[in-house]
VEXDRENRO-320412 format. One line per field, with one value per residue (C-alpha): residue number from 1; residue in three letters; x, y, z. Coordinates in nm, 2 decimals, m for minus. Layout:
num	c(NUM;...)
residu	c(ALA;...)
u	c(X;...)
v	c(Y;...)
w	c(Z;...)
***
This chain:
num	c(1;2;3;4;5;6;7;8;9;10;11;12;13;14;15;16;17;18;19;20;21;22;23;24;25;26;27;28;29;30;31;32;33;34;35;36;37;38;39;40;41;42;43;44;45;46;47;48;49;50;51;52;53;54;55;56;57;58;59;60;61;62;63;64;65;66;67;68;69;70;71;72;73;74;75;76;77;78;79;80;81;82;83;84;85;86;87;88;89;90;91;92;93;94;95;96;97;98;99;100;101;102;103;104;105;106;107;108;109;110;111;112;113;114;115;116;117;118;119;120;121;122;123;124;125;126;127;128;129;130;131;132;133;134;135;136;137;138;139;140;141;142;143;144;145;146;147;148;149;150;151;152;153;154;155;156;157;158;159;160;161;162;163;164;165;166;167;168;169;170;171;172;173;174;175;176;177;178;179;180;181;182;183;184;185;186;187;188;189;190;191;192;193;194;195;196;197;198;199;200;201;202;203;204;205;206;207;208;209;210;211;212;213;214;215;216;217;218;219;220;221;222;223;224;225;226;227;228;229;230;231;232;233;234;235;236;237;238;239;240;241;242;243;244;245;246;247;248;249;250;251;252;253;254;255;256;257;258;259;260;261;262;263;264;265;266;267;268;269;270;271;272;273;274;275;276;277;278;279;280;281;282;283;284;285;286;287;288;289;290;291;292;293;294;295;296;297;298;299;300;301;302;303;304;305;306;307;308;309;310;311;312;313;314;315;316;317;318;319;320;321;322;323;324;325;326;327;328;329;330;331;332;333;334;335;336;337;338;339;340;341;342;343;344;345;346;347;348;349;350;351;352;353;354;355;356;357;358;359;360;361;362;363;364;365;366;367;368;369;370;371;372;373;374;375;376;377;378;379;380;381;382;383;384;385;386;387;388;389;390;391;392;393;394;395;396;397;398;399;400;401;402;403;404;405;406;407;408;409;410;411;412;413;414;415;416;417;418;419;420;421;422;423;424;425;426;427;428;429;430;431;432;433;434;435;436;437;438;439;440;441;442;443;444;445;446;447;448;449;450;451;452;453;454;455;456;457;458;459;460;461;462;463;464;465;466;467;468;469;470;471;472;473;474;475;476;477;478;479;480;481;482;483;484;485;486;487;488;489;490;491;492;493;494;495;496;497;498;499;500;501;502;503;504;505;506;507;508;509;510;511;512;513;514;515;516;517;518;519;520;521;522;523;524;525;526;527;528;529;530;531;532;533;534;535;536;537;538;539;540;541;542;543;544;545;546;547;548;549;550;551;552;553;554;555;556;557;558;559;560;561;562;563;564;565;566;567;568;569;570;571;572;573;574;575;576;577;578;579;580;581;582;583;584)
residu	c(MET;ALA;GLU;GLN;ALA;ASP;LEU;ILE;LEU;HIS;GLY;GLY;ASP;ILE;VAL;THR;LEU;ALA;GLU;HIS;ARG;ASP;GLU;ARG;GLU;HIS;GLY;ASN;GLU;ARG;ARG;HIS;GLY;ASP;GLU;ARG;GLY;GLU;ALA;VAL;ALA;VAL;LYS;ASP;GLY;THR;VAL;VAL;PHE;VAL;GLY;PRO;GLU;GLN;GLU;ALA;LEU;GLU;ARG;TRP;ARG;GLY;PRO;HIS;THR;VAL;VAL;ARG;ASP;LEU;GLY;GLY;ARG;ALA;LEU;LEU;PRO;GLY;PHE;ILE;ASP;ALA;HIS;GLY;HIS;LEU;GLY;GLY;ILE;GLY;LEU;GLN;ALA;VAL;ILE;ALA;ASN;LEU;LEU;ALA;ASP;PRO;ASP;GLY;ASP;VAL;THR;ASP;LEU;ALA;SER;LEU;LYS;ASP;LYS;LEU;ARG;SER;TRP;ALA;ALA;GLY;PRO;VAL;GLY;ALA;ASP;SER;GLU;TRP;ILE;ILE;GLY;PHE;GLY;TYR;ASP;ASP;ALA;THR;LEU;THR;GLU;GLY;ARG;HIS;PRO;THR;ARG;ASP;ASP;LEU;ASP;GLU;VAL;SER;THR;GLU;ARG;PRO;VAL;LEU;ALA;ILE;HIS;GLN;SER;PHE;HIS;LEU;GLY;ALA;VAL;ASN;SER;LEU;GLY;LEU;LYS;ARG;LEU;ARG;TYR;SER;ALA;ALA;THR;PRO;ASP;PRO;GLU;GLY;GLY;VAL;ILE;ARG;ARG;ARG;GLU;LEU;ALA;VAL;PRO;PRO;SER;TYR;GLY;GLU;PRO;ASP;GLY;VAL;LEU;GLU;GLU;LYS;ALA;PHE;THR;PRO;ALA;SER;ASP;LEU;ALA;LEU;ALA;GLY;LEU;PRO;GLU;ARG;GLU;LEU;LEU;MET;LEU;PHE;ALA;THR;GLY;ALA;ALA;THR;ALA;ALA;SER;PHE;GLY;PHE;THR;THR;VAL;GLN;GLU;GLY;GLY;THR;THR;LEU;ALA;ASN;LEU;LYS;ALA;LEU;ARG;ASP;THR;ALA;ALA;ALA;VAL;PRO;PHE;PRO;ILE;ASP;VAL;VAL;ALA;TYR;VAL;LYS;ALA;ASP;GLU;ALA;MET;SER;SER;ALA;LEU;ASP;ASP;PRO;ILE;GLY;VAL;SER;ASP;THR;TYR;LYS;ASN;GLY;VAL;ARG;ALA;ALA;GLY;VAL;LYS;LEU;VAL;LEU;ASP;GLY;SER;PRO;GLN;GLY;ARG;THR;ALA;TRP;LEU;SER;LYS;PRO;TYR;LEU;LYS;PRO;PRO;ALA;GLY;GLN;PRO;GLU;GLY;TYR;CYS;GLY;TYR;PRO;ALA;VAL;PRO;ASP;ASP;ALA;VAL;VAL;ALA;LYS;GLN;VAL;GLY;THR;ALA;VAL;GLU;ARG;GLY;TRP;GLN;VAL;LEU;ALA;HIS;VAL;ASN;GLY;ASP;ALA;ALA;ILE;ASP;GLN;PHE;VAL;ASN;ALA;VAL;ALA;ALA;ALA;GLY;PRO;GLY;ARG;ARG;PRO;THR;VAL;ALA;ILE;HIS;ALA;GLN;THR;ALA;ARG;GLU;ASP;GLN;ILE;ASP;GLU;PHE;ALA;ARG;LEU;GLY;ILE;LEU;PRO;SER;PHE;PHE;SER;MET;HIS;THR;TYR;TYR;TRP;GLY;ASP;TRP;TYR;ARG;GLY;THR;VAL;LEU;GLY;GLU;GLU;ARG;ALA;GLN;ASP;ILE;SER;PRO;ALA;ARG;TRP;ALA;LEU;ASP;ARG;GLY;LEU;ARG;TYR;THR;SER;HIS;HIS;ASP;ALA;PRO;VAL;ALA;LEU;PRO;ASN;SER;ILE;ALA;VAL;LEU;SER;SER;GLN;VAL;THR;ARG;ARG;THR;ARG;SER;GLY;HIS;LEU;LEU;GLY;PRO;HIS;GLN;ARG;VAL;SER;ALA;LEU;GLU;ALA;VAL;ARG;ALA;ILE;THR;ILE;ASN;ALA;ALA;HIS;GLN;TYR;GLY;GLU;GLN;ASP;ARG;LYS;GLY;SER;ILE;GLU;VAL;GLY;LYS;LEU;ALA;ASP;LEU;VAL;VAL;LEU;SER;GLU;ASN;PRO;LEU;THR;ALA;ASP;PRO;GLU;ARG;ILE;ARG;ASP;ILE;GLU;VAL;ILE;GLU;THR;ILE;LYS;ALA;GLY;THR;THR;VAL;HIS;PRO;PRO;ALA;PRO;ALA;GLY;ARG;THR;GLY;ALA;ALA;PRO;SER;THR;ALA;PRO;THR;PRO;HIS;TRP;GLY;CYS;SER;CYS)
u	c(0.00;0.30;0.34;m0.03;m0.06;m0.33;m0.36;m0.25;m0.29;m0.25;m0.39;m0.27;0.02;0.25;0.53;0.77;1.02;1.27;1.63;1.94;2.18;2.46;2.21;2.12;2.48;2.60;2.30;2.13;2.37;2.19;1.85;1.57;1.28;1.03;1.06;0.72;0.58;0.29;0.17;0.23;0.17;0.11;0.13;0.10;0.12;0.44;0.52;0.64;0.65;0.68;0.70;0.52;0.14;0.14;0.41;0.23;m0.09;0.07;0.30;0.11;m0.26;m0.44;m0.80;m0.80;m0.61;m0.79;m0.70;m0.77;m0.77;m0.67;m0.86;m0.58;m0.54;m0.20;m0.05;0.23;0.39;0.18;0.25;0.46;0.40;0.73;0.58;0.24;0.03;m0.20;m0.41;m0.43;m0.58;m0.85;m0.89;m0.93;m1.24;m1.39;m1.38;m1.52;m1.36;m1.23;m1.02;m1.04;m1.09;m1.01;m1.04;m1.32;m1.53;m1.44;m1.37;m1.41;m1.47;m1.85;m1.83;m1.57;m1.81;m2.10;m1.89;m1.81;m2.17;m2.29;m2.04;m2.13;m2.49;m2.39;m2.35;m1.98;m1.99;m2.29;m2.10;m1.77;m1.66;m1.50;m1.62;m1.33;m1.24;m0.93;m0.78;m0.85;m0.58;m0.54;m0.37;m0.70;m0.96;m1.11;m1.02;m0.66;m0.62;m0.67;m1.00;m0.98;m1.14;m1.41;m1.49;m1.51;m1.72;m1.99;m1.98;m2.03;m1.98;m2.10;m1.85;m1.48;m1.40;m1.08;m1.01;m0.69;m0.47;m0.40;m0.03;m0.13;0.12;m0.12;m0.48;m0.74;m0.97;m1.26;m1.27;m1.39;m1.10;m0.85;m1.00;m0.97;m0.61;m0.55;m0.41;m0.45;m0.27;m0.05;0.06;0.40;0.48;0.62;0.96;0.91;0.56;0.37;0.04;m0.07;m0.20;m0.46;m0.20;0.15;0.21;0.49;0.53;0.38;0.11;0.19;m0.12;m0.47;m0.46;m0.65;m0.71;m0.44;m0.18;0.15;0.35;0.41;0.14;m0.10;m0.01;m0.19;m0.50;m0.51;m0.43;m0.71;m0.96;m0.90;m0.91;m1.27;m1.38;m1.62;m1.42;m1.59;m1.43;m1.09;m1.10;m1.14;m0.90;m0.62;m0.86;m1.02;m0.69;m0.57;m0.88;m0.85;m0.48;m0.56;m0.82;m0.54;m0.32;m0.10;0.02;0.26;0.19;0.36;0.26;0.51;0.60;0.37;0.37;0.45;0.09;m0.03;0.22;0.07;m0.28;m0.16;m0.02;m0.33;m0.55;m0.34;m0.34;m0.72;m0.75;m0.43;m0.43;m0.50;m0.18;0.16;0.23;0.57;0.58;0.83;0.81;0.87;1.24;1.22;0.97;1.18;1.50;1.34;1.25;1.45;1.44;1.71;1.45;1.11;1.00;1.07;1.24;1.23;1.28;0.99;0.61;0.39;0.02;0.11;0.30;0.66;0.84;1.15;1.29;1.23;1.12;1.25;1.07;1.32;1.10;0.75;0.55;0.66;0.31;0.23;0.55;0.68;0.96;1.31;1.48;1.83;1.69;1.38;1.02;0.90;0.61;0.63;0.32;0.11;0.30;0.65;0.92;1.09;1.37;1.17;1.30;1.08;1.22;1.36;1.16;1.47;1.70;1.98;2.20;2.35;2.01;1.95;2.30;2.25;1.91;2.05;2.37;2.18;1.93;2.22;2.39;2.08;2.02;1.70;1.63;1.61;1.35;1.37;1.10;1.31;1.12;1.35;1.71;1.83;1.66;1.83;2.17;2.10;2.01;2.30;2.55;2.39;2.41;2.77;2.86;2.67;2.80;2.61;2.33;2.18;1.92;1.95;1.86;1.57;1.51;1.14;1.00;1.33;1.11;1.37;1.69;1.97;2.18;2.48;2.26;2.16;2.54;2.57;2.28;2.47;2.79;2.63;2.38;2.08;1.77;1.54;1.17;0.99;0.63;0.60;0.23;0.35;0.40;0.03;m0.13;0.10;0.32;0.13;0.15;0.53;0.57;0.37;0.40;0.65;0.97;0.92;0.94;1.31;1.33;1.00;1.12;1.33;1.10;1.09;1.41;1.38;1.59;1.88;1.85;1.84;2.14;2.34;2.24;2.00;1.70;1.46;1.11;0.78;0.50;0.15;0.19;m0.18;m0.39;m0.22;m0.34;m0.54;m0.33;m0.37;m0.10;m0.20;m0.17;0.18;0.28;0.12;0.28;0.63;0.59;0.40;0.48;0.16;0.02;m0.34;m0.35;m0.19;0.15;0.45;0.67;1.04;1.03;1.39;1.30;1.04;1.11;0.98;0.68;0.91;1.11;0.79;0.66;0.99;0.97;0.66;0.76;1.12;1.28;1.05;1.12;1.49;1.41;1.25;1.52;1.26;1.38;1.43;1.06;0.88;0.88;0.89;0.72;0.98;0.99;1.03;0.89;0.55;0.26;0.19;0.02;m0.20;m0.42;m0.46;m0.70;m0.41;m0.03;0.13;0.45;0.27;m0.01;0.00;0.18;m0.10;m0.35;m0.18;m0.40;m0.71;m0.58;m0.79;m0.69;m0.90;m0.78;m0.52;m0.37;m0.17;0.03;m0.20;m0.53;m0.75;m0.78;m0.95;m1.23;m1.31;m1.48;m1.85;m1.77;m1.53;m1.19;m1.12;m0.91;m1.08;m1.08;m0.81;m0.92;m0.78;m0.83;m0.52;m0.39;m0.48;m0.17;m0.18;0.07;0.16;0.46;0.37)
v	c(0.00;0.23;0.24;0.28;0.53;0.79;0.73;0.47;0.54;0.25;0.11;0.39;0.52;0.67;0.90;0.97;1.20;1.07;1.17;0.95;1.10;1.15;1.33;1.56;1.64;1.68;1.86;1.78;1.52;1.19;1.26;1.02;1.10;0.88;0.59;0.44;0.32;0.08;0.25;0.55;0.57;0.90;0.97;1.31;1.49;1.32;1.04;0.74;0.47;0.44;0.09;m0.24;m0.23;m0.55;m0.43;m0.10;m0.27;m0.53;m0.29;0.04;m0.04;m0.02;0.01;0.39;0.40;0.53;0.31;0.47;0.29;0.54;0.34;0.36;0.74;0.90;1.03;1.29;1.54;1.85;2.12;2.42;2.76;2.91;3.25;3.40;3.65;3.49;3.81;3.85;3.50;3.61;3.94;3.74;3.57;3.90;4.15;4.12;3.84;3.99;3.69;3.52;3.14;2.91;3.11;3.34;3.43;3.79;3.81;4.17;4.52;4.47;4.16;4.34;4.63;4.39;4.21;4.54;4.65;4.32;4.32;4.68;4.58;4.27;4.21;4.32;4.58;4.77;4.85;4.93;5.29;5.19;4.95;4.71;4.42;4.21;4.01;4.16;4.10;4.31;4.02;3.82;4.10;4.11;4.47;4.40;4.70;4.82;4.97;5.35;5.61;5.65;5.28;5.28;5.59;5.37;5.15;5.45;5.83;5.84;5.60;5.56;5.25;5.05;4.76;4.58;4.41;4.04;4.13;4.36;4.60;4.80;4.91;5.15;5.40;5.61;5.99;6.01;5.77;6.00;6.29;6.10;6.03;6.40;6.29;6.55;6.69;6.88;6.56;6.43;6.06;5.93;5.77;5.41;5.46;5.59;5.77;5.70;6.00;6.06;6.28;6.37;6.74;6.97;7.06;7.22;7.01;6.64;6.54;6.44;6.10;5.82;5.62;5.35;5.35;5.16;5.05;5.33;5.54;5.24;5.15;5.45;5.36;5.00;5.11;5.37;5.15;4.84;5.05;5.13;4.76;4.67;4.60;4.27;4.15;4.29;4.11;3.77;3.79;3.58;3.31;3.30;3.28;2.99;2.79;2.85;2.75;2.43;2.34;2.32;2.09;2.36;2.29;2.58;2.92;3.26;3.61;3.77;4.14;4.24;4.55;4.56;4.65;4.35;4.12;4.23;4.16;3.82;3.73;3.87;3.65;3.34;3.42;3.41;3.08;2.93;2.89;2.54;2.56;2.72;3.08;3.22;3.61;3.85;4.22;4.49;4.56;4.94;4.95;4.71;4.90;5.23;5.11;5.23;4.87;4.62;4.36;4.51;4.18;3.93;3.68;3.32;2.96;2.85;2.89;3.05;2.97;2.87;3.19;3.28;3.58;3.48;3.80;4.07;4.11;4.36;4.46;4.56;4.58;4.52;4.29;4.15;4.09;4.44;4.56;4.73;4.47;4.60;4.43;4.47;4.45;4.63;4.49;4.36;4.60;4.89;4.99;5.29;5.62;5.46;5.49;5.21;5.08;5.09;4.84;4.90;5.06;4.98;5.00;5.12;5.30;5.35;5.04;5.15;5.14;4.79;4.68;4.84;4.67;4.33;4.37;4.49;4.20;3.95;4.11;4.08;3.72;3.79;3.58;3.80;3.75;3.98;4.03;4.03;3.96;4.14;4.04;4.40;4.37;4.03;4.19;4.45;4.18;3.95;4.24;4.32;3.96;3.93;4.23;4.12;3.76;3.45;3.46;3.21;3.11;3.11;3.44;3.39;3.54;3.55;3.49;3.54;3.52;3.64;3.51;3.46;3.15;3.34;3.47;3.11;3.04;3.33;3.19;2.87;3.04;3.27;3.02;3.22;3.00;3.08;3.05;3.05;3.16;2.87;2.93;3.22;2.97;2.90;3.24;3.46;3.24;3.36;3.72;3.69;3.55;3.81;4.12;4.11;3.93;3.78;3.41;3.35;3.52;3.38;3.02;3.05;3.22;3.03;2.84;2.55;2.31;2.55;2.56;2.19;2.14;2.36;2.16;2.43;2.34;2.57;2.61;2.70;2.92;3.05;3.41;3.42;3.63;3.69;3.34;3.10;2.91;2.60;2.35;2.12;2.40;2.47;2.11;2.09;2.41;2.29;1.95;2.06;2.43;2.46;2.81;2.91;2.83;2.49;2.60;2.42;2.70;2.62;2.23;2.23;2.39;2.12;1.91;1.57;1.53;1.42;1.74;1.95;1.79;1.84;2.21;2.25;2.01;1.92;2.20;2.46;2.31;2.38;2.73;2.79;2.60;2.35;2.04;1.85;1.86;1.91;1.84;1.45;1.16;1.03;0.92;1.21;1.47;1.64;1.45;1.72;1.53;1.57;1.30;1.34;1.16;1.03;1.01;1.30;1.09;0.82;1.02;1.12;1.45;1.62;1.49;1.62;1.93;1.71;1.57;1.67;1.75;1.52;1.59;1.80;1.68;1.92;1.75;1.45;1.65;1.69;2.06;2.01;1.93;2.12;1.95;2.03;2.26;2.45;2.52;2.88;3.17;3.43;3.80;4.01;4.31;4.54;4.49;4.45;4.77;4.70;4.65;4.33;4.43;4.11;4.03;3.88)
w	c(0.00;0.05;m0.33;m0.42;m0.71;m0.74;m1.11;m1.36;m1.74;m1.99;m2.31;m2.54;m2.74;m2.47;m2.60;m2.31;m2.49;m2.24;m2.31;m2.23;m1.98;m2.24;m2.46;m2.18;m2.11;m2.47;m2.63;m2.95;m3.10;m3.05;m2.90;m2.96;m2.74;m2.91;m2.65;m2.57;m2.24;m2.19;m1.86;m1.65;m1.27;m1.09;m0.71;m0.54;m0.88;m0.98;m1.22;m1.02;m1.29;m1.66;m1.81;m1.87;m1.81;m1.60;m1.37;m1.32;m1.23;m1.00;m0.82;m0.81;m0.82;m0.48;m0.36;m0.42;m0.74;m1.05;m1.34;m1.68;m2.02;m2.29;m2.55;m2.80;m2.77;m2.74;m2.41;m2.44;m2.20;m2.14;m2.39;m2.28;m2.43;m2.53;m2.59;m2.56;m2.37;m2.11;m2.06;m2.43;m2.47;m2.23;m2.42;m2.74;m2.60;m2.48;m2.77;m3.13;m3.33;m3.66;m3.76;m4.09;m4.15;m3.98;m3.66;m3.76;m4.06;m4.15;m4.52;m4.62;m4.47;m4.47;m4.25;m4.03;m3.97;m3.90;m3.64;m3.47;m3.47;m3.34;m3.05;m2.96;m2.90;m2.70;m2.33;m2.31;m2.59;m2.46;m2.14;m2.31;m2.37;m2.70;m2.97;m3.01;m3.23;m3.28;m3.56;m3.90;m4.16;m4.47;m4.63;m4.62;m4.66;m5.01;m5.04;m4.96;m4.73;m4.37;m4.27;m4.25;m4.03;m4.29;m4.28;m3.91;m3.90;m4.06;m3.75;m3.52;m3.50;m3.14;m2.99;m3.06;m3.26;m3.27;m3.50;m3.40;m3.67;m3.62;m3.55;m3.26;m3.40;m3.60;m3.58;m3.72;m3.54;m3.65;m3.65;m3.29;m3.19;m3.35;m3.16;m2.83;m2.91;m3.01;m3.34;m3.61;m3.92;m3.67;m3.48;m3.59;m3.60;m3.26;m3.26;m3.35;m3.49;m3.79;m3.82;m4.17;m4.36;m4.63;m4.81;m4.70;m4.63;m4.54;m4.17;m3.97;m4.13;m4.15;m4.33;m4.21;m4.04;m4.23;m3.92;m3.96;m3.68;m3.66;m3.36;m3.10;m3.27;m3.22;m2.86;m2.70;m2.89;m2.76;m2.41;m2.41;m2.57;m2.35;m2.03;m2.12;m2.11;m1.83;m1.51;m1.46;m1.79;m1.71;m1.37;m1.54;m1.83;m1.67;m1.56;m1.90;m2.07;m1.85;m1.91;m2.29;m2.30;m2.10;m2.36;m2.62;m2.40;m2.24;m1.88;m1.87;m2.04;m2.06;m1.98;m2.21;m2.20;m1.92;m1.70;m1.33;m1.26;m1.46;m1.29;m0.95;m1.08;m1.20;m0.86;m0.69;m0.91;m0.83;m0.46;m0.45;m0.64;m0.79;m1.17;m1.30;m1.50;m1.45;m1.56;m1.63;m1.66;m1.82;m1.76;m2.03;m2.01;m2.02;m1.72;m1.52;m1.58;m1.49;m1.14;m0.84;m0.70;m0.77;m0.85;m0.90;m1.08;m0.80;m1.03;m0.90;m1.01;m0.81;m0.85;m0.59;m0.65;m1.00;m1.10;m1.12;m1.28;m1.49;m1.65;m1.90;m2.26;m2.51;m2.83;m3.10;m3.41;m3.54;m3.76;m4.10;m4.22;m4.11;m4.28;m3.97;m3.89;m3.94;m4.23;m4.38;m4.74;m4.87;m4.85;m5.19;m5.18;m4.94;m4.75;m4.85;m4.81;m4.80;m5.07;m5.27;m5.06;m4.74;m4.48;m4.18;m3.87;m3.53;m3.21;m3.02;m3.26;m3.01;m3.00;m2.67;m2.50;m2.62;m2.51;m2.16;m2.11;m2.21;m2.00;m1.69;m1.71;m1.74;m1.44;m1.23;m1.33;m1.53;m1.84;m2.15;m2.43;m2.73;m3.00;m3.32;m3.65;m3.90;m3.96;m3.89;m3.54;m3.50;m3.57;m3.30;m3.05;m3.13;m3.08;m2.74;m2.63;m2.74;m2.54;m2.23;m2.21;m2.10;m1.84;m1.60;m1.86;m2.24;m2.40;m2.64;m2.99;m3.01;m3.36;m3.55;m3.87;m4.12;m3.95;m4.19;m4.19;m4.06;m3.77;m3.68;m3.66;m3.42;m3.21;m3.18;m3.09;m2.83;m2.69;m2.81;m2.83;m3.12;m3.06;m3.39;m3.46;m3.70;m3.78;m3.99;m4.27;m4.27;m4.19;m4.39;m4.61;m4.93;m4.81;m4.76;m5.11;m5.29;m5.08;m4.79;m4.90;m5.24;m5.34;m5.27;m4.93;m4.81;m4.83;m4.52;m4.27;m3.94;m4.03;m3.79;m4.00;m3.99;m3.61;m3.58;m3.81;m3.57;m3.26;m3.13;m2.91;m3.09;m2.96;m3.13;m3.00;m3.08;m2.96;m2.87;m2.91;m3.25;m3.33;m3.12;m2.87;m3.09;m3.01;m3.29;m3.55;m3.41;m3.47;m3.81;m3.93;m3.85;m4.02;m4.34;m4.39;m4.58;m4.65;m4.66;m5.03;m4.98;m5.12;m4.97;m4.84;m4.80;m4.79;m4.68;m4.35;m4.26;m3.95;m3.83;m3.61;m3.33;m3.36;m3.37;m3.06;m2.88;m2.97;m2.74;m2.47;m2.37;m2.56;m2.41;m2.07;m2.14;m2.24;m1.90;m1.71;m1.60;m1.78;m1.46;m1.37;m1.70;m2.08;m2.07;m1.91;m1.67;m1.31;m1.07;m1.31;m1.27;m1.42;m1.67;m1.95;m2.25;m2.42;m2.79;m3.03;m3.23;m3.20;m3.41;m3.44;m3.64;m3.81;m4.17;m4.16;m4.36;m4.11;m3.79;m3.81;m3.75;m3.42;m3.12;m2.76;m2.55;m2.20;m2.02;m1.69;m1.46;m1.18;m1.20;m1.20;m1.50;m1.58;m1.92;m1.96;m1.64;m1.36;m1.32;m1.03;m1.25;m1.11;m1.23;m1.12;m0.90;m0.97;m0.80;m0.60;m0.87;m1.24;m1.46;m1.63;m1.99;m2.20;m2.40;m2.67;m2.86;m3.07;m3.40)
***
């Protein structure tokens, strides 16, 4: 009875992803990770046995043991979110859905406006100061352009309106929205941002704004609009995000690039009722650095009520699909109002500022994540990391969409871990080919194969709310690299299903420094598990996208589907300060 397990799982395809000791010590040289087990026993939230079914039942089954037959389904380690925005996932569920297929049904400006009107009259929108929607993509709209102030004036002239681009780096407001922001023909573009104009003019007039805002011109609009959401919705964003992430098989998620106020709200929420899954937080670097405290973040390797803070995040450029990412070579087609030869622009033009932020973070023992989509931004980050030297945890290049092969070499030399937003190949692969980069350069976005060839433990993320936190889509995009149109984009950068699974399990655990307790099904590790309808390692690669998440288990307890009583996070006493800027 001393060895009675709480739970025994058997009768399915169990993928452990266990690594041999020499592989752990020597990196990526001979890892296998596809070892199978017949049964898994769990006690006190920890895996205590992996091996033959008969031995599991004879040794670990007792009168109170729950024995579960998987019925031929697959059991894998719980998925680990290498980069996303927990509050943004909750936000995605609250405001108007302007996404295109397969995540929504907006196809043109008319359907976009209908969605905004419908939301404005609904239970959340009726109490919101602004009319807000998220997820439109000019690459998929029939008109092939952003909505303008004139389009959004058709939604309302009595309430400000904000339509947020799927990248969360751009958006459009109506005329009243521009007035609330105090943007006029006399307003210059902020550093690191652009107010698009109807016509360009000569200062002191810069041209009347057309409603479309980029980067640091867009951020005040999103902050102001989201602050006007009903407080009851703001209070539940983190809990809603955690429940949604768990439904996609995630047992560890990220709140990436948050504010200190939101970090406090996150901790307050977890103190009331701990989250059903683990949350790792990273604070905006400029805010953390400006604090008078040595450690305003409270960085820790351990979780308290399911939350821990791990470091800081820098944002060094924008969005490739929004054509604000900072490239070393020009965009194939510059956006409206930009000249031939346009390469985007840096978010932090001063290299010395970037180097100081990275160096200070390393000195303080904070892990550094950097949003770097364009190769010019990657150069800026690589130089800063080289000057700072190694930290306690690997520095992480978030997205690294257009990383050149020589930059992947530098990642390997400096120990920088690339975390690719691999779903770009599906969502924007066609847009990259025809508008952003051109056919040749588009082939190597999200260059996972280059990373593997250099022994790097790359990870892959969903960056929700930019896309749904869809773990299966993350896997499929790495293996097939199919675009929306079905085009095969850069077949030489495809990876195996095993490598794709590793990118959201054991590799992500290494990224967080949690490989000793997460990322594989091994004795002594947490029983963080996911049950899938089919094993992605044996499924037809083109059918991986059809696999379903059946159950998510965190430390031996099922968190999805939720129990009838519903274990959800409670609201903190103070609502989060709205700032859900994403990183696509």
